[in-house]
N, C-alpha and C positions, 0 to 999 in steps of 0.2 A: 574634349571642350563643348558644352553644352552653348547651346548661340538663343542669346536673349531675344524673345518679342519686343523688338521694338516699342512699340505700343504698349506693353506691358513694363518696360526697362523700370518706371519708379519703386514698380512692388519689388522690384530685384534685388534692390539699393541694398548695401550693409546697414547696420542698424548697430550703431554703436552710442552710448550711453556712458553715465561715471561706473553704473556697476554689471551691467548687461549686454555682452553684444552680441551681434546675429546674423548672419548670413542673409537674412533678404528678411521682408516685412509683414509676411503671413506670420501666423500665432491660430491653431487650434484651437475652437474654444472650448470652454467644459461643457461637454452633453453629458446627461446620470443616463447610463446605461442597463446598469441592475443586471452583469453579467456573473458577478460573484458571490457564485454560490458556497450560504453560513460569512460572507460576506469577507471574503477571501478571494483577490484577483489572482488567477491565475493561470496557464500559459498562455492560454489564448486571450486574454485578454494584455498582455502581453507583447503578443507579439500584433495585436489589433494598431498598439500604439506604434509596432516599432515600423509596420508598414507605411505610416505615413512618412514616419523620418527618412525612411530612404527614399523616398519619394517628393522633402526638400520640404518638406515644412518646417521655419526659422524656431517656431519656439511649439510645443506642445500644450496646456494644460490639463490636465486630467481630468475627469470626471469631479462630483463633489466626490471627498470622503470624511466618515467620520469624525470627529475629534473624539477625546476622551469621558467621553457623560454617555447616561442608559437614555436618553433621548434623541441624541445627536441625527437619527438618520432614521429613517420607515423601509423597513425589508429588509429582509432576509439575505437577498441580493445585490443591495448596496457596500459597498468595498468600504472598509471602519481603514483608520492610520492612525490604529492601533492597538497593542497587542501583540505577540510573534509573531503569529501565521499571517494576518495582514500584512506587516512589516515586511517579512521577506516574499512574500508577494509585489510587493511594490520596490522590493530592491532587485528584483526580478524581471521588473518591469523598467528601473532605471538601467539596467548593465544591456537590458534589447535594447532600448532609443540612442543609445550613448556608442554600441556599438556600430549602431545603420549611423555614426556624425550627428545626430539628432540631439538637444537642450528640449530640455520638462520640466514642470512643477507642476505641485500638486496642490487641490484647491481644497483648503480647508473648509469644512462645514457642519454647518449646525442650523439643522431643520426650524430649530422652534415652534412658535405655535400651527405651524403646519403638522405637527402631527397628529396623530385620533392616538387616545389609549388604544393597548389593543396591538398596534403596528407591532410590529417584527423589527429587530431578534431580540428586543425587552420589552413583552407584551405589559408586563405591571408599570412600564417607567409613562411619568404624566408628563404631555408637552410641556413646554419648560418658553417664561418669553418675562416681555421686563413688570408687564402689566394683569399677565396671565390669561389680556383676552388673544382673538378670534382674530385676526384681516377682517370676518364680516362687524365685530365689535362685538361680540358673547365671551359672559365671563366664564373662562372653561377654568381655570385654575387662578389659585394663589400669583399673587405676583413676587417677583422671583427677591429672595435676603441679598444682603451685599456680599454676605459669608460664598453663599450659592455664584454669583456674578463673579468675586475673586474666585474659587473653585473653574467655574467656565473660562475665566482667563489663562489661567496657569493651563487648562486646556488643551488650548489652542497654541501656545507658551510653547509646550511636551512636546505640539506637534511638527512644530517650526522646529525644536531644534534638534527629531527622529529625521526633520525631512532631508537638512541640513550632511546628518550625518551617514545619511543611506547614500548622498551624491547625488540630491537635484541640484540640476541648475537655477532656484527660483525657488521663490511658495506662493499662494497667490489665495488670501481671506477674503472670500466669498461676503459679499454685504450687501447684497442686491437681493432683487426678486418676491421679498417679503418674510424670508427667513431670518434666522435670529438678530443679526445684525441691523439688517437692514430694519426689524422690527422695536428696535430703539429708536433708529433716524425717525420712524413715522409717528407723527402724531395721535393717531387716529388708533394705535395701538402701544403709545407709547405717555400714559399720563400721570408717571413719577414725579413727585414731589420734591425726591431729594435728589445728588449729584446726576445723579447719573439721567434724570429730565429738564422738563419747563422749554426753554427757549429751543432751539436749533443747535446752538454751538452746547449747548448739554447734553443735548440728548447724542451726539457723537460721541459722549466719555467713555460710552462702554467700545468704541470699537479704536478710543485711543488706546487705552491701556491695554486692549488687546495689539494693537502695532508694537506699542511698545515694550511689555514684556518678547513679543517675537522678533526683537530688535535682541535684544539683551541675550540672548539665546545663542541667536546666528551671528551675532557681530557686527559690525560697520559694513564689510562690505558686499555682503550679501544679500541678493535683490528681494524686496518684500514689492508685491505686485497686491494692490487694492481693489476688487471688484466692488462698485455699485450701480445703482439706477434709480430712476425716477420709479418705473412703474414699477409697479406689483400683481404679483398671480390671479388676484380679484379684480384688480382694478386697472390697466391699461394706460386709464387716464392720470393715474396721481403724480402728483408734484411732493418731490420735498424742498425743491424747489421753485418759487415763483416768475423770478426775475434773478438776474449774471449777480446783484448784490446781496440774492438770500445763498444763492451758489455757495459764492467767494465766502462765506461765514459758513455754512460746513464745511468746504474744501480745508481752508487753512487751519485748524486743531488735528485732520490728519497730516496733514504735509508738514507739519511739527512735530508731529508723533513718529513720522520718519516712513511714510510712504514715498514708495519708488518708483514708482508707475502706476497712475488711476485705469482700471479695465474698466469702460463706461459702457455702459451696458441701455442697448435704444435694440426697438424690433424693426426701424427701417435707418441703414448708419445713413441715407440723404436726407433726412429731415429734419429742419431745422428747432433747436432745441425751445428759443425765445424769439418774441415779436421784433422787429428789427435786427434784425440780420443772418446771414442764412449755415451760421454759424452749427452747426449738430452738439450732442453733451458731449463730447471726445475735445472738439474745436471747442468751446466754450473753458472746458476743463482745462486744459492746458494754455490758454489765452491769461486765463489765471494764477496759474500753479507753477508755469514754468514747467511742470513737469513735463516726461514721455507722457503718452497716454496709447488706447486699445479703441480701437472704434467696434462694434459688430452689428450685424441688424443686415440679414434678409440675402450676406451676399451673394451672389455670382443668381438670385432666382428671384422668381418675379413672383413670389408671397413671402406674409412675414413667416418665421419661423416661430408665434406662440399657437398655430392656426394646425401646425404637423401635417399638413395635406398635403400633396403630390403635388409639384410644383417643377418648369422649366428651368434652363438652364436664360440666363439673361445677359446682355452686357458688363463690362466693367466696366466701359469709357468713364461713368460718374466719377466711379470710384478711383480707377486711376488718374483723372484728374484733383481730385481729393486732397490724393497721397504725395501727390506733384505738389503740389502747394501750398503745402506743411499745415493743413489743419488737422491732421490726427499723424501718427509716426509708427505705429501696427495696425494691420487688420484681421480682426479673433472672424475664423471664415465655422461655419458650425457642419448645418446639413449638407453643403457642397461634399463636405471632404468627409461627413458620416457616410454616405453614397460610395464617393467616387476618392480612395486611399491615395489616388496619383495625381488628384487634383492641381496641387501644384505646381507641379512636373510638368500636368500638361497645359498649365497657364502658361510658364515660363517658358515651353517648348511649342507653342503656337499652336497648336493643338484644340480651337476655342469647341470645332465641331469635333471632338473625342468626349468632353465634357459629359456626363451622365448626367439624368434630371435626376434632382431627389423625389422617391416614393415610400412613402410611411409605410411600407413595408420594411424597410432598413432598418428600424429598431426596433426591430425582430430579429438582426441578423448581427455577426460583428462582422462586415464586410472588411 
């Protein structure tokens, strides 16, 4: 039996919630890899995820996977989550992870207006968004029609149904970082005057309908995780909510729609979200909703992930303290696990000196 290092014991406590139980508090953060030729995850991708399960990751969240829409992803090597071959590939991933004793959720994704016309796999597909605006405010396309929005909602729902059918343990809906769902949330990219626009509550309507549709497909007991962020890929200082009250107004419709766990994306997990309190975004989300939360952001490393420069391993003391105090329930680990599939096991066994530093060369290889 593995001897748990006492200093990291809070990280290795069981996690028990209404719909999802895990052997510890670690989550593999979703990270785009681009190793799926023709948009199909192959044996190397399945082995990549299996290695993390074998080494004790509590929950694996896959890289973003494209829903059934022509403009959902940008690139011929980004995995899709629709069609016979991609879904067969994902079924193999699930089997490998489960054989290794792990649990896994696909991240359901649409890149929205961050896509450029001419991007593969569908060169003729135009980027789509609530108002046809790029993240920088450029008018690139016409706003989505309500019929087109309904079709997108159904595409998310179909992906959720397929995830459950393939044996995944949960789904994560990607609503962060300036991609499609987040473009509806963000006032700068959503200028709509119908029910999908307006104030912060109106701008949640698209996401609400996605969550509700997914819930209808997967039933009441299947876990739905929702990832959101304040920051955007083109603006690290962006805010959906500038106060706790605004954040509560934003979160309430999503809770009511059926979100079970919030994945609160920040660049540095230790930073306070609002003045006057030390809580990070996940801590505030847990306080305001009562729902379990996943925190994330430069765990175990001395540089934020959005730079993707090489970094050194650093102390986990601050993370363990916050976790032990209940500020958040789970912690997602990105680059540390990208470089070192044995990261969780090493931490549990007290082998901190053996943790591998992150090198950006890891982005071009499936360790």
